[in-house]
N, C-alpha and C positions, 0 to 999 in steps of 0.2 A: 695458419694465422690463429693466434690465441683468442678465444672468444670469452674467456673468464680469467680471473686473477687467482693465482695460487700463492698462499702465504704459509710457508712451513712453520710448524710448531716446534720442531726440534730438527737437528741436522739429518736424522735418518728416518723418522717415522712421524706421520701425522701432518696434515695440511688443511687449512681452511680454504674453502672455495668461495670467492666473492663474485658478485655480478652474474649470478646464475639463478634463475627461478625454476625450480623443479616442478611447479604446477603447470608450466607451459610445455607443449609438445616440442621436443628438442630434435634437431636434425641428426642424421647419422654422423656427420662430421663432428658435431659437438660431443656426441656420445663417445666417439672414438677418442677424442681429446680427454674426456673424463676417464675412460678406461686406462689411457696412458698415465694419467695422474694417479689413479688407484694403484697401478703396478709400481709406480715410482715411490709413492708415499705410504702404501699399505692400508691406510685409513684416511678417509676424507670427511670433513665436517662442513656443514652448511648452516647458516643462521637465518632466522626469520622466514621460514618456509611454511607458508600456509597451504599445506597440501592435504588432499583427501587420501583415503585408502587406495582408491583407483589410481591416483597419481603415483603413489608409492609403488604399486604393482607395475604400472607402465614403465617406470624407470628400471625396476628390477628385471622385467621381462626382456629388456634389450640385451641383458647379459646372459640370459638362459631361462630354462624352465623354472617355474616357482615350485618351492618345496612345501609340502604339507607336513607339519611336525607329526611324528609317530603317535603322539598322545592326543592329537586333535580328533574331534568327533566327526566321523565321515558324513559328508553331505551338508555340513554347517555352512552358513553364509560366510564368505571370506575365510574359508577353511585354511588358507595360506597365512593368515594373520595370527600372530601370537601377541596377546595383550598381557603385559607384565605389570601388575598392580601391587605395589608394596607400600605398607604403611607402618611397619615396625621391623625391628631387627630380626624377629623370629620368622618373618615371612620373606626377608631379603635373602634369596637363595643363590644369588650369582656373585657373592663376595668370595670368590676363589678364582685363581688363574685357570683359564680353560679356553679351548677352541670348541665351537659348537658341535654337538652331536657326533663326535668322532667315532661313536660306536656303530655308525652306519658304514656299510661297505663302500659307499661313495659319499663322504661327508660334504657339507655345503661349500660352494664357491665363496659365498659371503652373505652378508645381511645388510639391510637398510633399516635403521632404527630411528623412530621419530619420537621426540619428547612431547607428550600431551599434557601431563600435570607434573610440574617440577617444583621441588622444595626451594625456598628462598636461598638456602645454602646447603651444601652437602649433596650426596648422590652422584658425585663425579664418576666417570668411567675411565679407567686406565687401560692402555693398549701397549703390548710388548711386541717388538720386532724379533721374530724368531729366526730370520736370516742372521741377524747380529748375535742372537743367542747361540747359534751353531758356530758362527765364525769366531766367536770368542773362546771356544774350547781349545785345549791343547791338542797336539797331533796324536798323542797316545789315546785320548778319549775318542777322538774322531775315528781312529782306526778300529776301535772296539765297537762303535755303533753304526758305522757307515753302511754295513750290510745287515744290520740286525732288524728284527721285527718285534713289535710289542702288541699284546692283546688289549683291545679297548672293549669295555663292558657297558651294558645297559645299567642304569640305576634301578634298584629294586622297585622303587615306587613307580617309575615310569613303565616297567614291565607290567605291573598290575593295571595301570591306567590304560595301556595299549591293548592288553588282553580284553579288558572290559569294553573299550570303545569299538574294537573290531570284532567282538564276540568270538574270541579264539580261546581254545584250551591251551594249557601250558606246552604240550607236545607240539601242537601246530604252530604256536608262537615261535618256539625255538627252531623249528624247521624253516620258517620264513625269515627269521631274524637272528641267525647265529652271530655270536660275538666275533668280530673280524680281527685279524692280525695285520697291522699297518707298519710300513717302514718307520723306524725310529728317526731316520733322516729322510725327509721328503724332497723330491725335486719338483719345483714349481712347473706346471705344464706350459706356462707362457713365458716366464723369464728364464727358466732353466737353472735358477739359483737353488741352492740347498738350504733347507730350514729344519729346525728341530721340531719334531711332530709327536711329542708326548705331552700330556697335561694331567694335572692332579684330579680333575673331575672324572675322567673316563679311562685312563691308562692304568693297567694293573700289574702286568709283569712282562718281562722280556723273554721271548721264546728261546728255549734251550739253555737257560741260565738258572743256576741254583737260586732259590728264593731269597736268601740273604744277600747274595751278590746283586740280584736284580733289584731288590728293594733299595739297597744303598746307591746303586747307579741311578735309578729313577729319581730318588730324592735329590741327588746332585743335579740331574738334568732339569727337574721341575724348578729348581731354584734359579735357573738361568733367566726365567721370565721376570723374576723379582728385582733384577739389576736396574737401577734407575737410568743408567746411560742407554739402555735399550728401550726406554718407555717414553710415551707422551701421556698427558692427562687432559681430559676434556671436561670443562664445566658446562653443564647443561643450562639452557634456558628454554622456555616454552617455544615450540615450533623449531627447535634445533634438530638437525638430522646428522647421524653418523652412518657411514658406509664403509665397512671393513672387508678386507680380503681374509677369509677364514683359513686359507691355505698356508699363510705365512705369518699369522699374528695370533696372539692370545689376548684376552681381555678380562677385566676385573671390575665389577660394579661395587663401589664403596657403599657400605651399609651404615652410614653415619648421619642419617637424616631423621631418625625417630625424634618426635612423634609426627613429623610431617609425612606427606604422601608423595609417592613418585609413581607415575604411570607412563609407560613407554610402549610403543607398538612396533613390532618387527615383521618384516617380510624377508624371506630367505630364498636364496637362489641355489638350485641344485648344482652339485659339483661332480667330479669324476673320481675314480678310484686312485688313491695315492700310490705313487711309484717312486 
């Protein structure tokens, strides 16, 4: 029996969930329905959710262990929480298509993001369906990438932050956190569907391929996320919540709200090694 209403934003990706209060303790049956909706629509949106950080954590924990961002200060209160505060275009650093922290050997399952301070207009987040991005490729391209792997790298600034916060020297850091090679085409662990798993933020080259060929192919694959038919766009309001599946989506935070301020808070769920 359906306990909430699902309103699709597009035919393939994105749905608003109505008549569900995330501040309340939800039964396993409701959470199972929510998981099915996430798998169907890849990203879910909730309005008017007056939730605390603990509420945000509670919902996320149903799906798995909470992740601490590698640049977080060890032992900090709510170390699992990432607070993203942007007030001008120079500080808006998520205005590129990406999946979160794919430089980890086991990138996140997904994230729950809550809007705390929202500009009156602007600051929308766009999401791309990477199943559709893969399925839209011709068969020759699919044959070239189906068994390929690509290296995902740490951003230089984050390396320095992580070394400082964890008190590591460079050699120890790279022993603990070597850059991984992930499949270019990832099979979702729950749906079994294939999705394109490269992104402009963290993917750098395809293993075993000449640099010029790799660069050209990756540029073509990156562009798949920018196709409007594969996307939905969410206009934030205060206390809106977005919950996305990081395994089969990418997202882009529009940096068009200067000089207004945008503050969002994110809890991330640990994932598994891409196959």
